[in-house]
N, C-alpha and C positions, 0 to 999 in steps of 0.2 A: 363111738369117740373117732372122729377122723386125725390121723397124724400126717405132716408133711416132714419127710425126712431128707436132709440135704446135708454135703459135707464138701469140704475144699472149694471154697467159692474164690479164694486167693484174689481178693479185690484190692487195690486196682492193677495189680501186677499181670492176671491172664485175662481179664475182662473190666471193662471201664463199670458195668452195672450190672445186676443180676437179670437174668432173662425175664422179659414180661410174662411168661406163660409160668414161671415159677412164682412170681410176685402176685400173681393173679390167684394161685393156690393158698397165700397166705389166710385171707380172710374166711377161706372155706374150712380151715385146720382149726381143730381145738387145742393141739398143740403142735408147735414146730420145734423139732429136733436137729441140731446141728453138731456135728462131730468134728469140729475143729478145721484148723487152717482158715481162719477167717482173713488173716493178715491185716486188715483194717477195723479200726473202731466203728468207723461209720456203718458198716453192714451190721455188726452188732446192734447199734442203735436203731437202725432201721427195722430189723427183723422185732427188736424188742418191742418198738413202737406199735408195730402193725399185728404182731401175734397176739393172741388171746393168752397163750401160754408159750414161753420160749424155754428150752432145755438145751443147754449148749456146753460145751467144752473148748479148751485151747489144744492147739496142734504144733506140731513142731516149727512151722514157720511163723507162730505167734508170739510177738514181742511183749515186752514185761506189761504194757497197758492191759493188753487183753488178758494176760495171765493174772493180773492182780482182780480181774473182774469174773473170770471165768475158773472152774476146777478143772483139775485133769481127768477126773472120773466124775460123773453126774449120775445120780440114783433117782429114781422115781418110781412110785405106784399109780399106775393109770387104770382106771375101771378094772381094778383086781390082776391087771398084768404087772409084773415086776420087770422094769427096764433101767438097763443100764447104757450109758453112753461113754465112749472112749476112743481118742483119735487112731492110736496105733495098736496093733494086736501081733505085730511080728511078721515072718514069712508066712506064705499061703500054705507051706508044708505044714503040718501039725497044728493049724490053727484051731480047728474044732477041739481037739482035746486040749490045748494049753488055755482057751476060753473057758472051757468046761470046768476047768480045776481052778483057775483064777476067779471065777464069777459063778459059784454053785448054788445060789439063791435066785438067779435070774430067769426069766422067761425069754427077753429078749435082749440082745447086746446091739446097740448100731455102733459103727466103726467108720473109719475113713481111711486117709494116708494113701492109699495104693492108687485111687481115683477108678479102680475098678468094681464095677457092681457084683455084689456076692449076696447070695440068699441060699443058707446051708442051715442043718441042723447040727449041733454040737450034742451028741447023744440023744436021748428022749424028751428032752425038755428045752433046751436052750437053742434059740433061732438066732442065727447070725445074719446081720443085714448091713451092708455097705451101699450107698446110695450112688456111688460113683461121684462124678463133679459136673455142675452145671454150667462152669465156665471154661474147664482144662480136661478136654478129652484123653489127653497124651495119646497112648496107642489105641484107645477104645474108638469104635466106630462113630460113637456120639456122645456128647455131654448129656447128663443124665441125672435125676433125682427120683426118689420113692414117695408115695403115698401108702397108707395103710389104714384100717379100721380095727377098732378093738370093739368086740362084741361078745357078750355072755362071758367075760373074763378070759376071751382068746382073740390073739393077733389074727386077722382076716384080711381078706382082699388086699394083700402086697402087691403093688404094681409097679414096676419100673417105667419111667417116663423117659422118651428119648425126646431131646430138645433139637429143632432145626438148626441146620449149619448156619454159624453165623457168615453175613456177607461184608 
């Protein structure tokens, strides 16, 4: 099972459209995961239309319409992997401990908010993933997103993809 993991798209405030490289990944994914801060409903509609399966949550910059269509936290079992998605996890310091305590039954927690790519383990079970942002790199050198595979009930082949700078 192939996952496309994205967060903090912030359309149309940070970019007019999603990058073509990211959009090309959508039909290749069995599941698209979006960890919030969509900002517009058009991006939600676009990904919902193109994705085989979409799992998403709202973020702090998402208004009432997105909040009425998306949960604050989403959970899914994907080929034996217990996945959770949330936008905010608080400060980087202590994140692993807080997330392990808040989400004890998960194997993977995807989060966003910081625009900083993150891939760590919390304890011996919970993998924490933040794909960064494909449209707003902030203080990062690149805009980014992630892909991953699930094989034999394990998350494998997690890859951070750097997007070319917009001109």
